[in-house]
C-alpha positions as CSV (number, residue, x, y, z in Angstrom):
1,M,0.0,0.1,0.0
2,N,1.4,3.6,-0.6
3,Y,0.2,5.5,2.6
4,G,1.3,8.7,1.0
5,D,-1.0,8.4,-2.0
6,E,-3.7,6.9,0.5
7,L,-3.9,9.7,2.6
8,R,-3.5,12.2,-0.1
9,R,-7.1,10.6,-2.5
10,E,-8.8,11.2,1.3
11,I,-8.0,14.3,1.6
12,M,-8.8,15.2,-2.3
13,S,-12.3,13.8,-1.8
14,E,-15.2,15.7,-0.8
15,G,-15.5,16.8,3.0
16,V,-13.2,16.9,5.4
17,T,-10.8,14.4,6.3
18,P,-10.6,14.1,10.6
19,L,-7.4,13.0,12.2
20,I,-7.4,12.2,15.9
21,G,-4.5,12.7,17.8
22,V,-3.2,9.8,19.8
23,F,-0.5,9.5,22.5
24,D,0.5,6.2,23.1
25,M,-0.2,2.7,21.2
26,F,-3.3,2.2,23.5
27,S,-5.0,5.7,22.9
28,A,-4.4,4.8,19.2
29,S,-6.5,1.3,19.9
30,V,-9.2,3.4,21.1
31,A,-9.4,5.8,18.7
32,A,-8.8,3.3,15.7
33,Q,-11.9,1.9,16.6
34,H,-14.2,5.3,15.6
35,Y,-11.9,6.7,12.8
36,N,-9.5,5.3,9.9
37,G,-7.2,8.4,10.6
38,L,-5.0,9.0,13.7
39,F,-2.6,12.1,14.0
40,V,0.6,11.5,15.8
41,S,0.5,14.3,18.1
42,G,3.6,16.2,19.2
43,F,1.7,17.8,22.7
44,G,0.2,14.2,23.3
45,F,3.9,11.9,22.8
46,A,6.3,14.7,24.7
47,A,3.4,14.4,27.6
48,S,2.7,10.6,27.0
49,Y,6.7,9.6,26.9
50,Y,8.7,12.2,28.3
51,G,6.2,13.9,30.8
52,L,6.9,17.3,29.5
53,P,5.6,20.1,27.6
54,D,5.6,20.9,23.9
55,I,8.6,22.8,23.7
56,G,11.1,20.6,22.0
57,F,12.1,17.4,23.7
58,I,10.9,15.1,21.3
59,A,13.6,13.4,19.9
60,W,13.4,12.1,16.5
61,P,14.3,8.6,17.0
62,D,12.0,8.6,20.0
63,M,9.2,9.8,17.5
64,V,10.2,7.2,14.7
65,A,10.2,4.1,16.5
66,F,6.6,5.1,18.0
67,V,5.3,5.2,14.4
68,Q,6.8,2.3,13.4
69,R,5.2,0.5,16.0
70,L,1.5,2.1,14.9
71,R,1.9,0.8,11.9
72,L,2.8,-2.5,12.4
73,A,-0.6,-2.3,15.1
74,F,-2.9,-0.3,12.6
75,P,-1.9,-1.5,9.0
76,G,-5.3,0.6,7.3
77,Q,-5.6,3.7,9.3
78,H,-4.3,6.3,7.9
79,L,-0.7,8.3,10.0
80,L,-0.1,12.1,9.8
81,V,3.1,12.5,11.7
82,D,4.2,15.9,13.6
83,I,7.9,16.3,13.0
84,D,8.0,20.1,14.7
85,D,10.7,22.0,13.2
86,G,12.4,19.1,11.9
87,Y,14.5,18.5,14.6
88,V,16.5,22.0,14.0
89,D,18.3,20.8,11.1
90,P,17.5,20.8,7.5
91,E,19.5,17.1,7.4
92,V,17.9,15.5,10.0
93,A,14.5,16.8,8.9
94,C,15.2,14.9,5.8
95,H,16.9,11.8,7.4
96,V,13.0,11.8,9.2
97,I,11.2,12.1,6.2
98,E,13.0,8.9,5.0
99,Q,12.8,7.1,8.2
100,L,9.1,7.3,8.5
101,E,8.4,6.8,4.9
102,M,10.0,3.8,4.9
103,I,8.2,2.3,8.0
104,G,4.9,3.7,6.5
105,A,3.8,6.4,7.7
106,S,1.0,8.8,5.4
107,G,2.2,12.0,5.8
108,V,4.3,14.6,8.3
109,I,3.7,18.5,9.2
110,L,6.8,21.0,9.5
111,E,6.1,24.0,10.9
112,D,8.1,27.0,10.5
113,Q,8.8,27.6,14.5
114,Q,12.8,28.2,15.6
115,R,13.7,26.7,18.6
116,P,12.8,27.2,21.9
117,R,9.4,26.2,19.9
118,R,6.0,26.1,21.6
119,C,2.4,24.5,21.1
120,G,1.0,26.4,18.3
121,H,-2.1,27.6,20.4
122,V,0.0,29.4,23.0
123,D,1.5,32.9,23.0
124,G,5.6,33.3,22.8
125,K,6.1,31.7,19.5
126,R,9.0,33.1,17.2
127,I,9.3,31.9,13.4
128,L,12.0,31.3,11.0
129,P,12.8,34.2,8.4
130,L,10.6,32.9,5.7
131,P,13.6,32.1,3.4
132,E,14.9,29.7,5.7
133,Y,11.6,27.9,6.2
134,L,11.3,28.0,2.5
135,E,15.1,26.0,2.3
136,K,14.0,23.5,4.8
137,L,10.5,22.8,3.4
138,D,12.0,22.6,-0.3
139,L,14.5,20.0,0.8
140,V,11.5,17.9,2.6
141,L,9.8,17.9,-0.5
142,R,12.7,16.7,-2.8
143,T,13.5,13.9,-0.1
144,R,9.8,12.6,0.1
145,Q,8.9,10.3,-2.7
146,D,4.7,10.1,-2.1
147,L,4.6,11.2,1.6
148,V,2.1,14.0,2.1
149,V,3.7,16.7,3.3
150,V,2.0,19.9,5.5
151,A,3.6,23.2,5.6
152,R,2.9,24.7,8.8
153,T,2.8,28.8,9.5
154,D,2.9,29.6,13.3
155,A,2.7,32.9,12.4
156,T,0.5,35.8,14.5
157,D,1.1,39.1,12.9
158,E,-1.7,39.1,10.2
159,E,0.0,40.4,7.8
160,E,2.7,38.0,8.2
161,I,0.0,35.5,8.2
162,L,-1.1,36.0,5.1
163,V,2.0,36.6,3.3
164,R,3.5,32.8,4.6
165,A,0.4,31.1,3.9
166,A,0.7,32.8,0.2
167,A,4.3,31.6,-0.4
168,L,3.0,28.1,1.1
169,A,0.7,27.6,-1.3
170,E,3.2,28.4,-4.1
171,T,5.4,25.2,-3.1
172,D,5.0,21.5,-3.6
173,A,3.5,21.0,-0.2
174,D,0.3,18.6,-0.5
175,V,-1.5,20.6,2.2
176,I,-1.4,24.3,4.0
177,L,-1.7,24.8,8.1
178,V,-2.3,28.2,9.6
179,D,-1.6,27.6,13.2
180,G,-3.5,29.0,16.3
181,V,-6.2,30.9,13.8
182,R,-8.2,32.8,16.0
183,S,-11.6,32.9,13.8
184,V,-13.8,31.7,11.1
185,D,-13.0,35.2,9.4
186,W,-9.3,33.9,9.4
187,I,-10.0,30.6,8.0
188,H,-11.9,32.5,4.8
189,R,-9.1,35.1,4.4
190,V,-6.1,32.0,4.8
191,R,-8.1,30.1,2.2
192,S,-8.8,33.5,-0.1
193,V,-4.6,33.8,-0.5
194,I,-3.8,30.2,-0.9
195,G,-6.4,29.2,-4.1
196,G,-7.1,25.9,-4.4
197,K,-4.3,24.0,-2.2
198,P,-5.8,21.9,0.4
199,L,-6.5,23.7,3.6
200,L,-5.6,22.1,7.2
201,F,-7.5,22.8,10.5
202,N,-6.5,22.6,14.1
203,Q,-8.6,22.8,17.1
204,I,-7.4,21.9,20.3
205,A,-9.4,22.3,23.9
206,G,-9.1,25.7,25.5
207,G,-6.8,27.0,22.6
208,K,-7.3,30.0,20.3
209,S,-9.2,28.3,17.4
210,P,-13.1,28.0,18.0
211,R,-14.8,24.7,17.9
212,I,-16.3,24.4,14.3
213,S,-17.7,20.8,13.0
214,L,-17.2,19.1,10.1
215,P,-19.8,20.2,8.1
216,E,-19.3,23.7,8.9
217,L,-15.4,23.0,7.8
218,A,-16.5,21.8,4.8
219,E,-18.7,25.1,4.2
220,F,-15.5,27.0,5.4
221,G,-13.3,25.1,2.6
222,V,-11.4,23.6,4.5
223,N,-10.3,20.0,3.7
224,V,-8.7,18.5,7.1
225,A,-9.4,18.3,10.6
226,I,-6.5,17.3,13.2
227,Y,-7.7,16.7,17.0
228,S,-4.9,16.8,18.7
229,T,-5.8,15.9,22.2
230,P,-9.2,14.8,22.5
231,C,-7.6,11.4,23.7
232,L,-5.1,13.2,25.8
233,F,-7.8,15.3,28.2
234,A,-9.9,13.0,28.3
235,A,-7.5,10.1,29.9
236,Q,-6.3,13.0,32.5
237,T,-10.0,13.8,33.6
238,A,-10.8,10.1,33.5
239,M,-7.7,9.2,35.5
240,D,-8.5,11.7,38.2
241,E,-12.1,10.9,38.8
242,A,-11.5,7.3,38.6
243,L,-8.5,7.5,41.5
244,L,-10.5,10.1,43.4
245,R,-13.2,7.6,43.6
246,L,-11.0,4.9,44.4
247,K,-9.7,7.1,47.4
248,S,-12.9,8.4,48.8
249,D,-14.5,4.0,48.4
250,N,-11.2,3.7,50.6
251,G,-9.6,1.5,48.1
252,R,-12.4,-0.7,46.8
253,L,-12.7,-0.3,43.7
254,P,-16.5,0.2,41.7
255,E,-18.2,-2.7,39.7
256,I,-18.3,-3.1,36.3
257,T,-21.4,-1.9,34.9
258,A,-23.0,-2.2,31.6
259,G,-20.3,-0.5,29.0
260,G,-17.7,-0.3,31.6
261,V,-14.3,-1.8,30.8
262,G,-12.6,-4.2,32.4
263,V,-10.0,-6.8,32.0
264,K,-12.0,-8.6,29.3
265,E,-12.8,-5.7,27.6
266,S,-9.6,-4.2,27.5
267,L,-7.8,-7.6,26.5
268,A,-10.6,-7.8,23.6
269,L,-9.4,-4.3,22.2
270,L,-5.6,-4.9,22.3
271,E,-5.8,-8.6,20.6
272,R,-7.2,-6.7,17.7
273,N,-3.3,-5.0,17.3
274,I,-2.1,-8.6,16.9
275,S,-0.6,-9.2,13.5
276,R,-2.1,-12.5,13.0
277,N,-5.3,-10.7,13.4
278,H,-5.6,-7.7,10.5
279,P,-7.5,-8.2,7.6
280,K,-5.5,-9.8,4.9
281,K,-4.5,-7.6,2.0
282,N,-4.5,-10.4,-0.9
283,K,-7.1,-12.9,-0.3
284,E,-5.8,-15.7,-2.6
285,L,-2.6,-15.7,-0.8
286,A,-4.4,-15.7,2.8
287,D,-6.6,-18.8,1.5
288,L,-3.0,-21.4,0.7
289,P,-3.0,-24.2,2.5
290,V,0.5,-24.1,5.1
C-alpha cells in the first residue's frame, strides 16, 4: 500500500478528513475503533513519553520508533506525523522523512518555528525567517517520494500570516496549515490567498481556534481537520475521576457496569492489534494451505 497516496486521495475527496490525535499505543487502539485517520501529536507524545510540555524535548528516533509500532498495529489507518520544526536541522529533517516513509507513515507536518518552540496555541512563538523555512521545506519536499507534506506556519502577525500562507501555497507542499487561527473570518482569509491548495484546520480544547463542526469546516473550504488532544485530555480527566473515587471508597474498586471496561474488554481491544488478526491484503494468498 502507498500510504501517502492513500491519504492524498482521502484529502482530495469530498468533505473534511478528520485525523484524531493519539499519544500512545493504547490511545491509538481506542481511536482506531472510531476513525480511520490518526494524528501522531507532538503535544500528546511529549506528554506521554517524556512527561514534559511540547516545547522541543522530542528526539526524532523516539518519534520514528513510535510511528513504526503504530504502523505494525494499524496497517489500514492514515498516520499523519507531527515532526515539529524537523528537529532543527534541515539534514535531520530529511533523514527523518526517509525513515518515516520507509516504515509507512502517510504524511508529516513541518512548522516554521525556531527554538525554543512552543505549542501552536500558546503565546510566545518565534518563527524562522521565511526564506530559511522555505529552504528547509524544499529539501524535505525533494526528499520525500509519496509522503504527504503539510506546510505549517505559526505566524501571529496578521500581515505575516497571509504572506506566509501565500508563499507556502506556491510550493509543492500538499496541504497548508496556519496554526492557532483565531476565527472563522481568518479561515476565509487564509483560504482566499492559498487558491485551490488543500487547507488543514487544527482545533485543540482551550486553544486559540474556535470549536467548529466538520460540516461547517467543509462549508469554509477546509479539507483536513486534526484533533490533537481529545484522547489525552479525556484520559487525564478520567484518571483523575477514577482515582478520586478509589480514594473516597477506601480502595474498593467499583463494580463493572454495562458499557464499562474490565480485564475482558481491555484485552479484546488489544488483541485486535496482533498481526495475525489483521485483515489479509491478498485473499488468494491468505486462503492457501500452510
